[in-house]
N, C-alpha and C positions, 0 to 999 in steps of 0.2 A: 921391806916388800908392804909387810904386814901394815909395816903403819901410813903409807900412804893408802891401802885399802883402806881402813879404818880413818884416816878421812875425811874420803871419797866418801863410804858412805854418812858419817853425821854430817857432811853437808846437805847429801840430798836428804836425811829425815829436816834439816833444819827447813829447808825450800819448800818441800810437801806441807810442814805447820805453816807457813807460809800463805801459801797458796786455801788452805783452810779457814784462818782468823779471814783472808781478804772476802772471801765467797761471803760466810756467816757476817759479813759488813755490809754485803751488797745488799743480803739476803733481807736483813732489817732496816737500810732506806729503804729498801720496795718495797717493806710494810706502814714505813713513817709515809710512802706518796702514795699508796696504795686507799688508805688512810684516808688521807689529807683531800685525794680524791672525790674517796665517800661523802667525806664528810662535805665539801662543795656541795656533790652534789646534790647530798639533803639538803643542804642550802638551800640549794636552787629549786628541789623539789619547796620546798616551803614560801618558796616566793611565791610559783607558781602556781603552788596552793589557792593565793589565798585570791579570795574574788574580791573587785572595786563593787561597794553600793552603785548602785546606779545613784544618777546626777546629772542637773542640767545647768551648769552654771554660764549665765549673763552679765555683762558690763551693765555699769546703772543707763550709759542708751540703746542697748537692749531693751534693760527692760522696760523705758521706758515708750519702747515704741511698740512692744508688745502687749504693754499695757497690762504691765502684772502688777498685781496687789495683792499685799498679804495683809490677813490680820488675826490678834489672837481668838483663838476659839470661849467661846463667853458661852455662856447660858444665856437664851432671850427669849422674850413673848412668842410663844408657836401655839394656833391657832389649835384646838384638841379635836381629838379625835374618837368618831363614833362609827362603830361597826355594828355590821347584819347582813343577813345571806341575801341574793336577787339572784334575781334570773332575770336575761337576757330574753327581748321582743321588740318583732317584728315597731319600728317607727309607721306608728299607725297614719301619719299625718304625709308619711313619705312614700304611702301604698294604697294600689286600689283595685278593686275584685269587678271581673267583666263579667255579666249575669247578661243574658238575653231579658228583654220586655214585653216576648208577647209567648209563645207555648210553639216551638217548635221539635223539627228534628235536626240531631245532629249530622252533616253530611259530608265534612272532611273535618281535619286537625292539619294545622299548618305552626303547630310550633305544642314543646312540648316543657316537661318538669326539668329544671334546670337550666334552664335556656335563657340566654341572655335579651333581650328584646330591647329595641327602636321604641320612641313612642310614633302608634301610627305602622303599625307592622302589621300584618296580615296574623291572626287568630285560632277561627277559628270560620268555616262554611256551614250556616240554617238554612230550613227551606221551612217555611211554615204557609198558610191557605192564610191565615188573616196578611201576611206578608204580601202575598196573591195577589188578594182582594183590592188593594192599597194600593200596588203600583201600575194594575190594570184605572183602577180610580186616578192614578197621576195622569197616566196615556192620554185616559181622551178627556182631563182638566184642562192636558197643557194645549191640547192640538185646538181645541175649542178658546181659549184667551186666546191664544194666536192667531185664529180664523175674527174671534170681532173685535184685534187693537190689528190688525190689518185693514177691517172693514171702515175704523174710523166710530169717533164719537157722531161723526155728521152723518150715517148710516144708520147702525146701531142706535138702540135707545138707550138714555144712562144705569137705565136697572137693569137692561143685560150686561152693558158694560160690567159695571160692578158686578154682578152677580159671577160672571165666569171668574174675573178678578179672585173674587175671593175662594169659590169651590176650588179653585187650579190648587191656593196660599193655603186652604184647608191640608187638600189631598198630602201634598207634601210633607207638611206640617206632621202628619198624621205618620208616615215614615222613615223620619225625623224621631220621634217618639219610642219609634218602634227598633230604631237604636243603628239603622244610618246615619250615614256622615253627608253632609252640602255637598263634597264631593260623590259621591255613590247615588245621592237622585236625582243632581245634574249631569249628570252622565247615563241618567236611567228615560232621562223627560226626554232625554232627545233619542233613544232607541228604537227598535218599531217593537213590536203589541208580543213579542217573540219570549223579549225580556224580564216580560211579567209571571214570571216561574215560581216566585214566594221564594227565591233564592237571595240571603243576604249574608253578608259580612263583617264579623265583628274584628275590631281592630283596638293594640294599645296604647292604653289613654296615657301612659307615662312612659318612659324606657325603665329600665331593670331586671330585676332575673326573675323569675317565675318561679313562684314558692308552692303555687298548690294550682293541678288539674286532675281534680276525680271524673271522666265520665269516660266513655265511651262512644266512638263510631257507631253510628245509626240509635242514638239513643235519643227517644221522647223525651224533654224537658218542659218543668214550667216556667210560667213565667219570674226571675229572682231566684235562680237557683245558678251558685258561685260555678263560675264555670273558668274559672283563671283566678290566681290573687297573683298581680304583678308586687314587687316591695325595690328601692332603693335600697342595697345594705352598704352602701357607705355610711350613713350614721345609724347606729342601731338605739334604741333601749333599754335601759336594765332598770328593774323593779325592784326596790326594797322596801324591808318591811321595817317597821322603826313603834319603840311603843312610843304611845303617847308626851312621855315625858321627854325622851332621847327628838323629836320629831321638834321638839320648840325647841331646839337647837340649831339646829339645820334651817337655811335661807337659802330662797333663789338666788344661783349664781355659787350656788359654796360647793369646792370641790374637792373633786374623788375620784379613789382609785380603782379599781376592777380587776381582780387576782383571778387567776382562774391555769390552771397546770405548771404554774411556774412564771407566768408572764403578767407584766401589767398592761392595762392601760389606764389613760387619764380621761375623765368624762367633768360636766359642771352640775348641776342638780340644775333642772330645768320646768319642775309642777312637783307641786304637793299633795295628796289628795287632803281635801275638807270632812271623809268620810270618815269613818273608820271600817275595819275591815269583823263583817262578821261571827266567825271563825273563829280569826286569829286575836282578833280586840288591837289589832295593830295598824298604825297607819301607813298608806304607802306612798315611800317619797320615788319616780321618775328623774334617774338620768342620762342624759344626752350623752354616748362614744362616739368616736368621730372610728369609724372601721374600716380605711380606705387597705387594707390589705384581706379583707374579707378570712381572719381569721377566729370572729365572735363567728357564731349561729342562734338561731334562735330556740328558747328552751337549756340553751348551758345556765345550772347553777353556779356562780358565781359569790364570793369573798367581797363583800362591797365597805370601804372605810371613809368615812365619809368628814370634812372638817369644819368644826362647830362651831357656832361663837363665838365661847368662854377658850380664852387662851392658858396652856403652862410655862413654865421659864421649860429650857432643852438647849442639848445639845446641836445649835447647829449651822447648817452652813447654806448658801445663794443653791440652788442647783443644778443650775451651772461649773458649782466648782467640785460635783462625783461625776464623775466614769467611770467607763467597764475599761479595767485592767487586758492583758491581751488574754489571759486566762478564763478573762470570764466574768472576776470578779469590782466588785467596788474597790477604789481610790480616790484619796486625792492628795493635792501635792502640799509638803511642808516645804516651810524655808528653814532650811538646817543653817546655814550661818545665812550671811546678809551676802545676795545672790548667789547662792546654791539649792535646786529644789526638788526634793526626793519624795518618790514616790508614798505611799504606806497606803495598805490595804484598811479597808472600814467595812463597820458594815450598817447599811443603811435601817433605819426602821421603821421613815413615813417621809412620805413628800407631802406637802401642802403650802399651798399658797406661795409658792414657786422656793420653799425653804425647803431643806431639804435635812432631817433629825438625823440625824446619825452616831456612833458607839465603837470604841475604839482607838481614839486618839485621848490623851486628858486635857483639860481646859488647861488654857493660858499657851499653849502649844501655837506658832506662825504659821494660817493655814492659809493657800491662797485662796486667794474668793475671786480673785476675777485672774483673767489666760491659762487655765490650768487646759485647756483645748489646746494652746501651743506648748506648753513644756510638757503633753502627752506626744506630741508630735513631735517637736525632736531631741524625745528621749529612742521615740522609735527609730527617728535618724541616725542614731548614734549606731544602735545596732545594741544596746543593754537586754537583759532575756531577766525580768523581775521574779523570775522561777529560781534564779540561780541566786535572789538574793535575801 
């Protein structure tokens, strides 16, 4: 009996040791599987963490259709640049001043500072004793002329016929000289005597914005007093002051870049003064600048860069090859491999004569000189974000 119990005890111990060994083996395998899974996961993270560089790939047929042209970036002659301070001014050739030609009193204002007016628009109503006398003279002369004309040359003498006609024309001319228009004078000529009250109106001679209107209703004004200044701000002038030496490098038609508050505007030199400023001993250069969005205003001080007649070698590409990236930086496209194009940010130094001088890319790099806009559009369609580059 004791032998039987001993044998059973020995078997139970052996069985227990087998279970322990098996459990240990499973743990090791579990650790191995866990490590493998971790390693696999780590590898996946590495694969997922790698960002593909943004690029546009085109076949030869696509490149031909889009007109893509790449050229090695090289130094080439570019017009030198002359820098000078400048000031934005009204374009005097697109500006008019509204002034009375006779002493008068302001009766009513019909427009105010900042208003956009059209040609022929009513601006102000005035009243004048001299105009009242002239209006009365016109009514008398008009009626006399009609009477004489109706009677005809067979009834009235040639002298009376001529005198009536001349007096009538003189009365009309006097009112026109006072600032009334042909339409206003014609309307008055057919009115009754009560309309000869000295009231007349001044109209806008051009379309534009009212830049000045310094007067008060009821005020008595003298001839020549500026009541309104109207200007078309679609094109402005920038006056730059250059030393006589620098002015020799500038010609009419030279391209100019105007910079103010981080914005740039393109213009051209239209006039070069022929007399030095007595106080600064500089020569004035007038630049005409389009202002379609009304972002420039008279009185602004700006930085002016004018393309000079001299040339200097510089890394430059056609202006159309340089575009704004989604984050607002300047960029060009390089041909990384045949048919593969990638955007690269650059610094724009200046633009002159249709060429943009850049830095940030090594000479010899194949740069897209035509078709950059198409590549940028294709890149946007692909959904690349250059911030991850």
